[in-house]
C-alpha positions in Angstrom: -10.6 26.4 8.2 -13.8 25.1 9.5 -13.1 21.5 8.5 -12.4 18.8 11.0 -10.3 15.7 10.4 -13.5 13.7 10.3 -15.0 16.0 7.6 -11.9 15.9 5.5 -11.7 12.1 5.7 -15.4 11.8 4.8 -15.0 14.1 1.8 -11.8 12.3 0.7 -13.7 9.0 0.7 -16.7 10.5 -1.1 -14.3 11.9 -3.8 -13.0 8.4 -4.5 -9.7 8.8 -2.5 -8.0 10.7 -5.4 -4.3 10.3 -6.1 -1.9 13.2 -6.6 -3.3 13.8 -10.0 -6.8 13.9 -8.6 -7.7 10.6 -10.3 -10.0 8.2 -8.5 -8.1 5.1 -7.3 -9.1 1.4 -7.6 -11.9 -0.1 -5.5 -9.3 -2.0 -3.5 -7.4 1.1 -2.7 -10.6 2.9 -1.7 -11.5 0.0 0.6 -8.1 0.1 2.2 -8.3 3.8 2.8 -11.8 3.4 4.1 -10.6 0.9 6.7 -7.7 3.1 7.6 -9.9 6.1 8.1 -12.1 4.1 10.4 -9.0 3.6 12.6 -7.9 7.2 12.3 -11.3 8.4 13.5 -11.3 6.2 16.6 -8.8 8.6 18.1 -10.9 11.5 19.4 -8.0 13.9 20.1 -7.4 15.2 16.6 -6.9 19.0 16.5 -8.0 21.1 13.6 -6.3 19.7 10.5 -4.0 22.7 10.1 -2.8 22.4 13.7 -1.6 18.8 13.2 2.1 18.7 14.1 4.7 16.0 14.8 3.8 15.7 18.5 0.2 15.1 17.4 1.3 12.3 15.2 3.4 10.9 18.0 0.4 10.8 20.3 -1.7 9.2 17.6 1.0 6.6 17.0 1.2 5.8 20.7 -2.6 5.5 20.9 -2.7 3.3 17.8 0.1 1.0 18.8 -1.5 0.4 22.2 -4.7 -0.6 20.4 -3.1 -2.8 17.7 -4.2 -6.4 17.4 -1.1 -7.7 15.6 2.6 -6.8 15.7 3.7 -3.5 17.2 1.5 -1.4 15.0 4.2 0.7 13.4 3.3 -0.3 9.8 -0.4 0.3 10.4 0.4 3.8 11.8 2.5 4.6 8.8 -0.3 3.6 6.4 -3.0 5.4 8.3 -0.9 8.6 8.6 -0.2 8.3 4.8 -4.0 8.1 4.2 -4.6 11.1 6.4 -1.8 12.9 4.6 -3.5 12.1 1.2 -6.8 13.4 2.6 -5.3 16.7 3.8 -3.4 17.2 0.6 -6.6 16.7 -1.3 -8.5 19.1 1.0 -5.7 21.7 0.6 -6.0 21.4 -3.2 -9.7 22.0 -2.9 -9.0 25.0 -0.7 -10.8 23.5 2.3 -7.5 24.1 4.1 -5.2 27.0 3.8 -2.1 24.7 3.7 -1.2 21.1 3.8 -0.1 20.4 7.4 1.9 17.3 6.4 4.4 19.0 4.0 7.2 19.0 6.7 6.7 15.5 8.2 9.1 12.7 7.3 9.0 10.5 10.4 7.9 6.9 10.0 6.8 4.6 12.9 7.5 1.3 11.3 10.7 1.0 13.3 13.2 1.2 10.5 15.0 4.3 9.3 15.3 5.0 5.6 18.8 3.5 5.5 17.5 0.2 7.0 14.7 -0.3 4.5 15.5 -2.7 1.8 13.5 -2.4 -1.4 13.0 -5.3 -3.8 14.5 -3.4 -6.6 17.8 -3.5 -4.7 17.8 -7.3 -4.5 16.3 -8.1 -7.9 18.4 -10.1 -10.5 20.4 -7.6 -12.5 20.3 -9.6 -15.7 18.4 -12.4 -17.5 21.4 -14.7 -16.9 21.2 -14.1 -13.1 17.5 -14.7 -13.1 17.9 -18.0 -15.0 20.7 -19.1 -12.6 18.4 -18.5 -9.6 15.5 -20.4 -11.3 17.9 -23.2 -12.2 18.7 -23.7 -8.5 15.0 -24.2 -7.8 14.7 -26.7 -10.7 17.5 -28.9 -9.1 15.0 -30.7 -6.9 11.4 -31.7 -7.6 10.2 -30.2 -4.3 11.3 -26.6 -5.2 10.5 -26.8 -8.9 7.2 -24.9 -8.5 9.2 -22.0 -7.1 11.4 -21.9 -10.2 8.3 -21.6 -12.4 6.8 -19.0 -10.1 10.0 -17.0 -10.2 10.1 -17.0 -14.0 6.4 -16.3 -14.3 6.6 -13.3 -11.9 9.7 -12.0 -13.5 8.1 -12.2 -17.0 4.8 -10.7 -16.0 5.9 -8.2 -13.2 3.3 -9.7 -10.9 3.8 -10.1 -7.2 3.1 -13.4 -5.5 -0.1 -12.2 -4.0 -1.3 -11.1 -7.5 -0.2 -14.3 -9.1 -2.1 -16.4 -6.6 -5.3 -14.5 -7.5 -5.0 -15.2 -11.2 -7.8 -17.3 -12.7 -7.1 -20.7 -14.2 -10.6 -21.8 -14.8 -11.7 -20.1 -18.1 -13.4 -22.3 -20.7 -12.1 -20.7 -23.9 -9.0 -18.9 -25.0 -10.8 -15.5 -25.2 -11.1 -15.4 -21.4 -8.4 -14.6 -18.9 -7.3 -17.7 -17.1 -7.5 -20.2 -20.0 -4.7 -22.7 -20.1 -3.8 -24.7 -23.2 -0.6 -26.5 -24.1 1.0 -24.9 -21.0 0.1 -21.4 -22.0 -1.9 -19.2 -19.6 -4.0 -16.6 -21.4 
């Protein structure tokens, strides 16, 4: 292959950071990948893409963690390597690479093994009754009542807290998202 990591990343961005089905991702996802690629390309020791191996990733992780502004950098490294993995997978599908060099890598740098990672689906309420019991505990005092409503709203909509906070509440009529009337959010 004559493609460098920089060229693969540039083409990946130009292609809209396609997902596994080669569909263009959201503007927010493209912005995040663009920011991650800027970090990836700061490291000037990338070999040819098909020669990337686990020791290469270890060296990148060490470089990145030394240059991290917050935390220990493990999560940033994982996200950046995942972006690079997506770019090389895409390049392999377009036959810019003979093979995807990331197929055999499983290591994460976040500092937790797979058995230590706790997913929200493992801690979510298992029934409506359990959900209402949790919400009821928030409604017992006025100071935590807002969390009870937030819990119920997020459970009903499937939104995350960060998504809920960004919802509009300033619409002028009921045909616009964010309109509130009689306690109903449209």
